[in-house]
C-alpha positions in Angstrom: -12.3 19.2 -1.1 -15.6 18.8 -2.9 -18.4 17.3 -0.8 -18.5 13.5 -0.3 -17.4 12.2 -3.6 -16.0 8.8 -3.7 -12.2 8.3 -4.0 -11.1 6.6 -7.2 -8.9 3.6 -7.0 -6.8 3.5 -10.2 -6.7 0.1 -12.0 -4.4 0.3 -15.0 -5.7 -1.6 -18.0 -2.2 -3.2 -18.4 -2.4 -4.8 -15.0 -4.0 -8.2 -14.5 -7.2 -8.2 -12.5 -6.4 -7.7 -8.9 -7.7 -9.9 -6.2 -8.1 -8.4 -2.7 -5.2 -9.0 -0.4 -7.7 -10.6 2.1 -10.8 -12.5 0.9 -14.1 -10.7 1.3 -17.5 -12.4 1.8 -19.2 -12.8 -1.6 -22.1 -10.4 -2.1 -21.4 -8.1 0.7 -20.5 -4.4 0.6 -20.8 -3.3 4.2 -18.2 -4.0 6.8 -17.7 -3.0 10.4 -14.4 -1.5 11.5 -13.4 -4.8 13.1 -14.1 -6.7 9.9 -12.0 -4.2 7.9 -9.2 -4.5 10.5 -9.3 -8.2 9.9 -9.3 -7.9 6.1 -6.6 -5.3 5.9 -4.4 -6.1 8.8 -4.7 -2.5 10.1 -5.8 -1.8 13.6 -9.1 -0.1 14.3 -7.1 2.7 15.8 -5.2 3.2 12.5 -8.4 3.1 10.4 -9.9 5.8 12.6 -6.7 7.8 12.4 -6.8 7.5 8.5 -10.3 8.9 8.6 -9.4 11.7 11.0 -6.4 12.9 8.9 -8.3 12.8 5.7 -6.6 9.8 4.2 -9.9 7.9 4.0 -12.8 9.2 2.1 -16.1 9.8 3.9 -17.0 6.6 5.7 -20.7 6.0 6.0 -22.2 5.4 9.4 -25.1 3.2 10.6 -28.1 4.7 12.4 -26.2 4.0 15.6 -23.1 5.8 14.4 -21.0 2.7 13.7 -18.7 3.0 10.7 -19.8 1.0 7.7 -17.0 0.5 5.2 -17.6 -0.6 1.6 -15.7 -2.6 -0.9 -14.6 0.7 -2.5 -13.2 1.7 0.9 -11.3 -1.7 1.1 -9.9 -1.0 -2.4 -8.8 2.4 -1.4 -7.1 0.9 1.7 -5.3 -1.5 -0.6 -3.9 1.4 -2.6 -2.9 3.2 0.6 -1.1 0.1 1.7 0.8 0.0 -1.6 1.7 3.7 -1.2 3.0 3.0 2.3 5.2 0.3 0.9 6.7 2.8 -1.5 7.8 4.9 1.5 5.5 7.8 0.5 5.2 10.1 3.5 1.7 10.2 5.1 1.4 13.9 4.2 1.9 13.0 0.5 -0.7 10.2 0.8 -3.2 12.7 2.4 -2.4 15.2 -0.4 -3.0 12.5 -3.0 -6.4 11.6 -1.4 -7.3 15.3 -1.4 -6.4 15.7 -5.0 -8.4 12.6 -6.0 -11.5 14.0 -4.2 -11.0 17.4 -5.9 -11.6 15.8 -9.3 -10.3 15.7 -12.8 -8.7 19.2 -12.6 -6.0 17.7 -10.4 -4.9 14.9 -12.7 -1.6 16.6 -13.6 -0.7 17.1 -9.9 -1.6 13.5 -9.1 0.6 12.3 -12.0 3.5 14.4 -10.8 3.2 13.0 -7.2 3.0 9.4 -8.5 5.9 9.9 -10.9 8.1 11.3 -8.1 7.2 8.3 -5.9 8.0 5.9 -8.7 11.4 7.6 -9.2 12.1 7.1 -5.4 11.0 3.5 -5.5 13.2 2.8 -8.5 16.2 4.3 -6.7 15.5 2.2 -3.6 15.2 -0.9 -5.8 18.6 -0.1 -7.3 20.1 0.3 -3.8 18.6 -3.0 -2.7 19.9 -4.7 -5.8 23.4 -3.4 -5.0 23.0 -4.6 -1.4 21.8 -8.0 -2.6 24.9 -8.3 -4.9 27.2 -7.6 -1.9 25.3 -10.2 0.2 25.5 -12.8 -2.6 29.3 -12.1 -2.9 29.8 -12.6 0.8 27.6 -15.7 1.0 29.5 -17.3 -1.9 32.8 -16.4 -0.3 31.9 -17.9 3.0 30.3 -21.0 1.4 33.5 -21.5 -0.6 35.6 -21.2 2.6 33.4 -23.6 4.4 33.6 -26.2 1.6 37.4 -25.7 1.5 37.7 -26.3 5.3 35.4 -29.3 5.2 37.5 -30.7 2.3 40.7 -30.2 4.3 39.3 -32.1 7.2 38.6 -35.1 5.0 42.1 -35.4 3.7 
């Protein structure tokens, strides 16, 4: 890890402009842990844990020691939420954060980690599509049986 460099939040040029999951006050760039909890849906405990395990970059503190998150931190937490949705293990997310903080020399390793995660996500999507097809088949079967029984009662 190299000092207190900021963590990058990738924004592919091919993706439309992203809006934060939770609206943020216009013109602000400093948030308390309770405000971040509100914006992200994460508990203050989880935010502190993320910081403790190295998943969060260095979080600034006020003169009284209170955490002061920035918009960049909120963007990073948005990415972490997406990685969690992929099913990426926390250890891999922490490793990714370490690699990002280590700089450009780790681009290949970051790419490898994200490509592997994408492969896992695509496999899960395929499984879910198969499961959806089974559910659709069963629903159609029961709907047909229901219509047939309702038709029999009318005759």
